[in-house]
C-alpha positions as CSV (number, residue, x, y, z in Angstrom):
1,M,29.8,136.8,90.5
2,N,31.2,134.2,88.2
3,T,29.1,131.4,86.7
4,S,30.7,128.5,88.8
5,N,29.9,130.6,92.0
6,N,26.3,131.0,90.8
7,K,25.9,127.2,90.1
8,E,27.3,126.5,93.5
9,I,24.9,128.9,95.2
10,I,21.9,127.4,93.3
11,R,23.0,123.9,94.3
12,D,23.2,124.9,97.9
13,L,19.8,126.6,97.7
14,V,18.3,123.5,96.1
15,K,19.7,121.4,98.9
16,Q,18.1,123.8,101.4
17,L,14.6,123.1,99.9
18,N,14.9,119.8,101.8
19,S,15.8,121.3,105.1
20,E,13.9,120.1,108.3
21,D,13.2,123.9,109.0
22,W,10.3,125.3,107.1
23,L,11.7,128.8,107.2
24,V,14.9,127.6,105.6
25,R,12.9,125.9,102.8
26,F,10.7,129.0,102.4
27,N,13.7,131.4,102.1
28,A,15.6,129.1,99.8
29,A,12.6,129.1,97.4
30,K,12.2,132.8,97.6
31,I,16.0,133.4,96.9
32,L,15.9,131.1,93.9
33,G,13.0,133.1,92.5
34,N,14.7,136.4,93.3
35,I,17.9,135.4,91.5
36,D,15.8,133.9,88.5
37,A,17.4,130.5,88.9
38,E,16.0,128.9,85.8
39,E,18.2,125.8,86.4
40,A,16.3,125.1,89.6
41,I,12.8,125.1,88.1
42,Q,12.4,121.4,88.0
43,E,13.5,121.0,91.7
44,L,10.9,123.7,92.6
45,L,8.1,122.1,90.7
46,D,8.9,118.7,92.2
47,K,9.2,120.2,95.7
48,L,5.8,122.0,95.2
49,K,4.1,118.6,94.7
50,R,5.6,117.1,97.9
51,E,5.8,120.0,100.3
52,N,3.6,119.8,103.4
53,N,3.9,123.3,104.7
54,R,1.4,125.8,103.2
55,D,3.8,128.7,103.6
56,V,6.6,127.0,101.8
57,R,4.3,126.0,99.0
58,R,3.2,129.6,98.7
59,G,6.9,130.7,98.6
60,I,7.6,128.1,95.9
61,V,4.7,129.3,93.8
62,E,6.1,132.9,94.1
63,A,9.6,131.7,93.1
64,I,8.1,129.9,90.1
65,K,6.3,133.0,89.1
66,D,9.5,135.1,89.3
67,I,11.4,132.5,87.2
68,D,8.5,132.7,84.8
69,L,9.0,129.6,82.5
70,E,6.2,128.1,80.5
71,V,7.1,124.6,81.7
72,A,5.7,125.6,85.1
73,I,2.2,126.5,83.9
74,P,0.6,123.0,84.1
75,V,2.0,122.5,87.6
76,L,0.7,125.9,88.7
77,I,-2.8,125.1,87.2
78,D,-2.8,121.7,89.1
79,T,-1.8,123.6,92.3
80,M,-4.5,126.2,91.8
81,N,-7.1,123.5,91.3
82,D,-6.0,121.0,93.9
83,D,-4.1,122.6,96.8
84,S,-5.7,122.3,100.2
85,S,-4.8,125.8,101.1
86,M,-6.8,128.8,99.8
87,I,-3.7,131.0,100.0
88,V,-1.7,128.6,97.9
89,R,-4.5,128.3,95.4
90,Y,-5.0,132.0,94.9
91,T,-1.2,132.6,94.9
92,A,-1.0,130.1,92.0
93,A,-3.8,131.9,90.2
94,R,-2.0,135.2,90.8
95,A,1.2,133.7,89.4
96,L,-0.6,132.5,86.3
97,G,-2.0,136.0,85.8
98,R,1.4,137.7,86.3
99,M,3.1,135.2,84.0
100,G,0.5,136.0,81.2
101,A,-0.5,132.3,81.0
102,K,-3.6,132.8,78.8
103,E,-3.9,129.1,78.5
104,A,-4.8,129.0,82.1
105,L,-7.8,131.5,81.8
106,S,-10.5,128.9,81.6
107,A,-9.1,126.8,84.5
108,I,-9.0,130.1,86.6
109,K,-12.6,130.9,85.6
110,N,-13.7,127.4,86.6
111,R,-11.8,127.3,89.9
112,V,-13.0,130.8,91.1
113,L,-16.6,129.4,91.2
114,K,-15.5,126.9,93.8
115,E,-13.8,129.5,96.1
116,T,-15.8,130.7,99.1
117,N,-13.4,133.3,100.7
118,N,-13.6,136.9,99.6
119,E,-9.9,137.4,99.5
120,S,-9.4,134.3,97.4
121,I,-12.1,135.3,95.0
122,F,-10.7,138.8,94.7
123,W,-7.3,137.4,93.7
124,F,-8.7,135.0,91.3
125,Y,-10.6,137.8,89.5
126,I,-7.4,139.9,89.5
127,A,-5.7,137.0,87.7
128,I,-8.6,136.8,85.2
129,A,-8.5,140.5,84.6
130,R,-4.8,140.5,84.0
131,L,-5.2,137.7,81.4
132,E,-8.2,139.2,79.7
133,E,-6.5,142.6,79.5
134,D,-9.9,144.3,79.1
135,E,-11.3,146.7,81.6
136,K,-14.8,145.7,80.5
137,G,-13.9,141.9,80.7
138,E,-15.4,139.4,83.2
139,G,-12.6,139.8,85.8
140,C,-12.9,143.5,86.0
141,E,-16.7,143.4,86.1
142,K,-16.7,140.8,88.9
143,I,-14.4,143.0,90.9
144,R,-16.6,146.0,90.3
145,N,-19.6,144.0,91.6
146,L,-17.6,143.1,94.8
147,K,-16.8,146.8,95.2
148,K,-20.5,147.7,94.8
149,K,-21.4,145.2,97.6
150,N,-18.7,146.8,99.8
151,M,-16.8,143.5,99.8
152,L,-13.3,144.9,99.0
153,T,-10.8,146.2,101.5
154,E,-9.2,149.6,100.8
155,K,-6.0,147.9,99.7
156,Q,-7.9,145.7,97.2
157,E,-9.6,148.8,95.8
158,V,-6.1,150.4,95.2
159,I,-4.8,147.1,93.7
160,F,-7.8,147.0,91.3
161,S,-7.6,150.7,90.4
162,N,-3.9,150.3,89.5
163,L,-4.6,147.2,87.5
164,V,-7.3,149.0,85.5
165,E,-4.8,151.8,84.8
166,I,-2.3,149.3,83.6
167,I,-4.8,147.7,81.3
168,K,-5.7,151.1,79.9
169,Q,-2.1,152.0,79.3
170,K,-1.5,148.7,77.4
171,K,-4.5,149.5,75.2
172,K,-3.1,152.9,74.3
173,K,0.2,151.3,73.0
């Protein structure tokens, strides 16, 4: 696909971020992330601040994570701290962890203390563990404590186990 076609497609997807239909907005955001549309990052960041639909906000956060630009980190931290939806907050924390945004570590550690839902708490600690890159760090230890209390689902146990292996492999390098 040539560059002018790419720009046209991205322009069309950005327009779709303002559709009346939430599913169109959600899918437009996801596609922008999937195609790594860096030129759409500002529109995604702006839309995240004004979007009313929780699912669309979550999709926008995931798109921002996929595009992975530092300019997005402050907006993701604000979203993690201030969004009304637990799902959007922990998705923002996960995005920060995946992006390796070490400057967000203290904000994530502060915010997890305000979370009350086990799933949300788990994802915040996964983000912390990713950023600490230490299997003996606070994030991993907190998840181990959740596991000891039988508070993890089977899926969460697998996710955690995989993350610990990734951390170990990084240390070997």
